[in-house]
C-alpha positions, 0 to 999 in steps of 0.5 A: 456495461456493469463491470465499467459502472463499478470500475468507474465508481470504484474510481469516484469511492477511492478518490472520495477516500484518499480525501476523507479527513476523519476515520470510522471505526473500522479504521480506527480499530484497524489502527488498535489492533495494528498498535496492539501488534506492534507493541506486542511484537516490540516487546517479545522480541526487542524493539527494532525485531518488532519494528522490523516485522510490524512494518512486513504485517502492514506492508503485505497486508497492503497486497491483500487488500488491494487484491481483493479490492482490485478483484472485487471491482473487475468481477462487478461485486460492488459491496465486496469492493466497498468493504475491501476500499474501506479495509484497505483504507485503514491499512494505508491509515496503520503505515502513516502512523507506524511512519508517524510513531517514529518521525512525527504527525508532521511526516505521518500527515505528509506520508498518508496522502503521498502512499494514497496517491499510488492507490488512486493510480492502480485503480486507474490502471484497474479501470482501463484493464476492465474498459480495454483503454490502453491509453489509460492503462499506460497513463497509469503505468507512467504515473505509477513510476514516476511515483516511484521517484516522488516517494523516494524523494521522500524517504530520502529526505526523511532517511539519509539511510535511504537513497532515492534511487534504491527505493524508487527501485523497490516500489516500482517492483511493487508497481509491476508486481501488483499489475501483473495481480490486476492483469491475471484478475481480468484475465479470469485465471485464478492459478495465475492470480493467486502466484501473482498475489504471493510474488507481489505480497513476497517482494514487501519484504524487500521495502520493510526491512530495508526499511526497518534497518534504516530507521533503526541505523538512524535512530539506534538510542530508539531501538537498542533492545 
């Protein structure tokens, strides 16, 4: 019962975070750290390499923070969940800012709610798993699969070098690998959980690398050194 109550709290907390307009000190700190890291990498390894490395770092961080949040929620650890959810949203803001650094503030403002949307769907799936609600699980999975099309359309509109179908397929694999993490956590199988986490994090390179390459191809003058 306690776990189910926490999962409902988790869903409400994520919804509140998604609707938050401002950012707190923790988010601002994460943005600053991410910006410094990407600047340092761009300076030492060239702008294109810095972009690739920075996106890989942010997307892999997304997986580990998402796994921390879902694991804490399933385990009934309210304080840990709240902290992980806050860090996860700080990561979302940092990813949006990385997009905005290339495409401008309007793209950043459009990207952030779209990215946050799939996190809410992941929470819905987690709630369904914790409550043994198969219908809720199935709806969350269907929503996530539908989301991949929306995300693919967004990136294709921003960059013609990113075909919608290719992006959607890559994001679908992200959804599937993260689902495996949650299922392993719910089964209380630590070996399977951490194996799934590594797989999910490793897959994010398949999103970050093509995104970086497409951006460099689209804006060669910005990444010529």
